[in-house]
N, C-alpha and C positions, 0 to 999 in steps of 0.2 A: 222308262227311257233314261233316267238319271244313271241307273246302275250300268246300262249298256255303255254310256259315255265314259263312266269311270273305268270300266274294263278296257275300253279302247285307248284311253289316255294313260293307263298304267296306275291310276289312283286306286287306293283301297278304301272302300266305303261300306259301312254296314248296310245290308240289303233292307229294303223297306218291308213293312208288315204285309203289304199287298203281295210282294214277291215271295215272302216266306209262306204266306197262305197258299199261293199257287204251287209252290214246291211241295208243301205238305199234302195237298190234294193229289198231286202226281204220285207221291210216295205211297199214299193210301191205296191208290188204284193198283200200283204194282204189287203191294203187299197182299191185296185181296186176290190177285191172280185170276180175275174173272175173264171169260171169253176164251177164244181159241188161239191158235198159233199166230195168226195175223194180228190179232189184238195185242198179244204179248209183245210181238216185235215192234209194233207201233208205239206202245207205251214205253218200252225200253229206249227206243230211238229218241222219243220226245224228252225223256228224263236225261239221257246222255247229252242231248243238245242243250238243255237247260243248264246242266252242270258246267259244260265247256264254255258257256257264255259268261259265267260268273267270275269275278276276280277272287283273290285269295280269301278275302273276308267272307264273301258269299259262299265259297266252297266249304270253308270251315263251318259256317252256320248250317249248311246242308248236311255235312258229315256228322255234325253234332246231333242234328235232328234224327238221322238214321240210327246213330249209336244209342241215343237216350230214349227215343220214343218208339222204337220198333224192336226192342229186345223181348225176351220171353216174359210172360206174365208171372211174377213171383207167387201170386195166390194160386194160379193153376199148377205151378210146380209143386207147391206145398200140398195141395190136394192129391195130386198124382203120386207124390212120394208117400203120403200117408196110406193111400190105397195099395201101393206096392208093398209097403211094410206089412200091411195087414194080410196081403195075399201070398207072402213068401211061404213056400212049402205046400201050397195048394195048387189045384189045377188051373187056377186063375192067375198064377204068378206071371206067366209069360205075356198074357194080355196086358196085365198091369205094368209090366216092364216096357212094353211097346207104348203104352199111354204116357208113361213117365218120359220116355225118350221124345215123344211127340210134343209134350208140354215144354221140354227144354229147348226145342228147336225154335230159334227166334225168327221173327218176320224179316230181320235184316238179311238172313240167308236167302229168303224168297226174292227180295229186292235185287240182291247182287246176282243171283243165278239168272234172272231174266235178261241180263245183258248178253248172255251167250246167244240169244236169239238174233242179234244184229251182226252184220258182217265183221265189224271191227270191235265187237264187244269184249273179246278177251284182252286185246291190247288196251282198250279203254279201262278195264279193271286193273291191269298192271300199272297204268299211269295214275289211276286213282289212288292206288296204294302208295305210289311214290309221293303223292300229295299228303297222304296220311302220315307217312314217316317224317315229312317236313314239319307237320303241325304237331306231332306227338310231344316233343319236348316241352312245349308250352301249353299243352292241353291233354293231360293224362286221361280225361274222360273218354277219349277216342280209343283207348286200349282195347276194350271188348270188340269193337268193330275191326280193329287191326288184326286181332287174334283170329277172328272168324274169317277174314279175307285171306290172311296168310294160309290158314288151313285149307281153304277152298283152292287157292292157287297151287298149294303143294300137291293137291290131288289132281288138278287139271294139268300140271306140268310134271307129273311123274315121268321118270326116264323112259318108261315103257311106251309113252306116247310121243317121245321126241325122235327126231330124225337126225342122224349124223350125215353131214354133206361136206364134200370138199369144195372149197371156194377157189376159183381160178381167175385168171385174167379175162377169161371169156364169160364169167358170170355176169348177170344183169348189172348194168351201171348203177341202178338204185341200191343194189346190195354192196357193190364196191364202195359207194359213197358212205354207206353205213359203217364199213370197216374203218374208213378214215375218221369218221365221227366218233366211233366208240373206242378206238385204240387208246388204252389207258396206261400202258407201260412205256412204250417208245413212240413218240409222236410220229405219225406219217406226214412227212413234210411236202410231198409232191406226188403227182401221178407216177413219175419215174421211180420214186421211192417205193410206192405201192407195187409197181410192176416188178421191181427187184425182189420184193418179198413173196411174190407169187411165181417166181421163175422155176426152171426145171429142177434145181437143187433145193427147192423149198416146198413146203406143204402148208396149207392153211385149212383148218377144219372148224366147223361150227355145229352147234346143236340148234335145231329149229323145231318150232311147234307148228302143226298143220294149219292152225288158225292165224299164224303170224309168219307166213312163208318167206318174207324178205326182211325179217328181223332176227338176226342171230342172237340167241340168248346168252351164249358164251362162245368165244372162239379162241383157238390156239394157233400160234404161228411156229412152224418147225423149220429148222435148218438141218440139212443132211451133210454131215462133216466127217472128217477123219480125226477121231479123238475128241476129248472134251474141249469145248470152246471156253476161252478165258478173256475175251475182249469183244464187247458188244459193238464197238466201232467197226471192227472187221466184219462182223455179221451183217451190219447195216450199210456197209460201203457199196454204193451203187456202181462204183467203178471196178470192183473186184471181179476177177474172172469167174464165170459160172463153173461150179465143180461138177464132176461126173457122179451123179446121184447113185448110179449102179455100183460104184466102188465104195460108197460111204459105209462106215462101220458104226456110226453114232448118229442118233437123232437128238437134236437139241431143241427143247421147248423154250423159246426165248421171250415169248409174250403170251400171257393168258389174260383175257379181258372179259369180265362179266358186263353185260350191256344194260340190263334192266334194273334200275334201282327198286322198282316195285316188287321184284322177286327176291329181295333180301330175306335170307332165312330159308329159301328154297334151294337146296343143294343138289347140284348135278355135275360139278366140276370133276369129281373123282371118276364118275362114269365116262365123262368125255375123254379123259386121259387113257383109261383102260381101252376104250373103243379105238382111239387113235393108235395106240401101241399095236393092237391087233391088226389094224388096217396097214400100218407100216410094215409089220412083220410079213404080211402076206405079199406086199409089193416089192420089198427089198430083203432078200434072203440073207444078205451079208450084215445086216444091222445086228449088233450085239449089245449096244449100250443105249439106254434111254435116260436122258438127263435134262436138266434145265440150266439156263444161265439166268439167274434171278436177281432182282434188286433186293436191297436190305433196307426198306423204306423207313423203318423206325429207329435206326441205329443212332444217328446224331442226336435226335430228340431225346432218346432214352439216356444217352451218355451225358447230355446237358443237365438232366434232372438228377443224375447220380455221378457227380464229378469225381468222387473218390474212386470210381471204377477205373477211370483212365490212369490215375496214379498207381492203383494196384496192378495195372497191366504192364507197368514199366519196371524192368529188372535192373539190377546194378550195372550190367553190361550195357543196357539201353541208355542209362543215365550217363554213362561215359561217352557214348556216341552223341547224345543230345547236348552234353556239355561242350563238345567240340563244335556243335552247331550254334552255341550261344545260349542254350537253355539250362539254367542252373537248378531250378526246382519246379515243383508242380504249380507254383503261383506265377510262373513266367508268363508274360503277356501272350506269347505264341500259343501256349497250351490253353489259356483261358479263351483266347480268340478262336482256337480250334473248336472248342465246345460251343462257341457262340455262332458258328457258321462261317467264320473268316476262312477264305481259301488262298490267302497270300502265300502260305507255306508251300503250295504246289509249285510255285515258280523257283523255289530254292532247292536245287538238286541234293545238296548235303542234308538239308533238313528233311526233305522227302524220304531219303534213304534211312535217316535216323528214326523216323516215325513209323516206318513200314512194319516192323515186327510188333511194336506195342499196339498199333491199331488193328493188325490182324488178330492179335491175341484178344483184344477187347471185343472184336466182332465175334470171335469164336465163343467167348463167354456169354455174349448177348444172345446168340442163337441157341445155345445149349442150356442156359441157366435162367435167363430173364423171363419172368412169369407175370401174367395178369390173371390172378386166381390160380387155376391149375393149368392154364393154357399159355403157350408162348406169347410174349408181348408182340412180336413181329407178325403182322397179318399174313405176309407171304409164307413165312415159316409155318405158321399155324395151318395154312391151306395144304402145303406139300407134306408136312409131317403127318397131318391128319389123314392124308391119302396114302400113307405108307412109304414115303420116300426116306432117303438117308441124306444127311448133310455130308457131302463128299469132299468139297474143296472150296476154299476161299480164294478169290482172285483179286490181286492188288492192281489198282489203276485199270479196272475192267470197264468202267463207265466214266469217261472224262467229260461228260456233259455237265452243265451247270446244275441240273437236277441231281445227277449222280453224286457230285461232290456235296451238295446240300443235304442229301439224305443219308449218305453212307461213306463220305470221304472217298468216293470213287470206287469202292469195293463192291464186288458181286459174289454170288455163291452158286455153286453147282449142287443141285439136289439130284440124287441118283435114284431112279426107279428100277430096282432089281426085281424082275418078275418072280423070282424064287423067294423073295423076302417081303414083298409088298403086303401080303395078308397078315403075316406075323407082326410086322412093324405096325400096321394099322391097328391090330388088336391090342398090342402092348401100349401104344400111344393112347388109345381110347380108354383102356382099363387102368393103366398106371401112370400115364403121362410120360412114359419113357421115350426119350429122344435117341434115335439111332444116328450115330455119326462115325465117320471114318477115324482110323487111328491117328491120322495127322491132325484132324480137327480136335480130337480129344486132347492131344498133346498141347496144342495151342491154347486150349481152354483151361488147362491145368493151372491151379493157383500155386 
């Protein structure tokens, strides 16, 4: 009873030995896999109910138990490996290989797989992995369980099993509420805002798993426009007139949101975009350009860690303009404040004009050169470049929201998806880390 009270009041308390013994018995029953389909479903349902009633401390203890006590038997693996080595080259080799594979299969997998038997079992496992990812930084002993669960989810959420569906204003209310909840790029502020994003000159598509029909795994919002968009405020303006979608020549992907933390590492975003492009080409024959209007979420943070990059981006001509705005050198308070997130400069028209070219130059260098290992530092750049896009254009004052100024001084970027170059770009990026960028962006990035 104590642990139930602790869970209800939000307190975190180590589960009692009695509770741990009960959990262990339930896990042993699931790992044994005795009985038929009804028994399996009942065991899995009881175990899921037990887990959901625990607070974080209890959940971590239960996950630790699964990770440490239900792995493969090292002695059995050693015996099977020795038998396999002895059988190599003989008729018994393939049987020995099968026995080695069986010895390496942990009981953790048997426990996890049983949750498929209950109606919400797949969603339960996705949420369970979200817990795992929260606990991992402080508990590396959970890594084997996380690897196994990630591999399982990767197989269960293979794109071949997923369904692409268009989301409209007439979709179920529960699904529309999920869009509002999961939107990660540009907050949906009202039902009127949502309706605007689902109007006739817009499209919204999501990937769905058959076992999670009202849970979009990832969704993309599209605006049908005339030419590349360079201002997200205009795209999101609920008072703007509705465009004639049949005359549009450009599809702008202005928001892509993955919704399930527990599916981190399971990639299907590139398949989503390819399928959406195919769907749009079929419905709108005049569409010629497929591009994004994307945030640059890591720019200010990166520049603050590398302050010399801002100074390097300022040319003698820029310094002359900055001098006229009262900035004498790289140590001027305005520039140090800029790196610290101060947005007062935005209100000064002269200063804003003087900073335009240096900041665009800095953004171009960030997107084309800044690396974390071999990958781009910026997560959005990493996603689009990894899916075969080209950095097409930087847009000044494209996002005037507080978030936009805080993460990228209001700048946004168009990534272009050229159907004729996607595959070659994707291969070059994967093989060499090569970034495709337009001539304009290349010039801006030049040192």
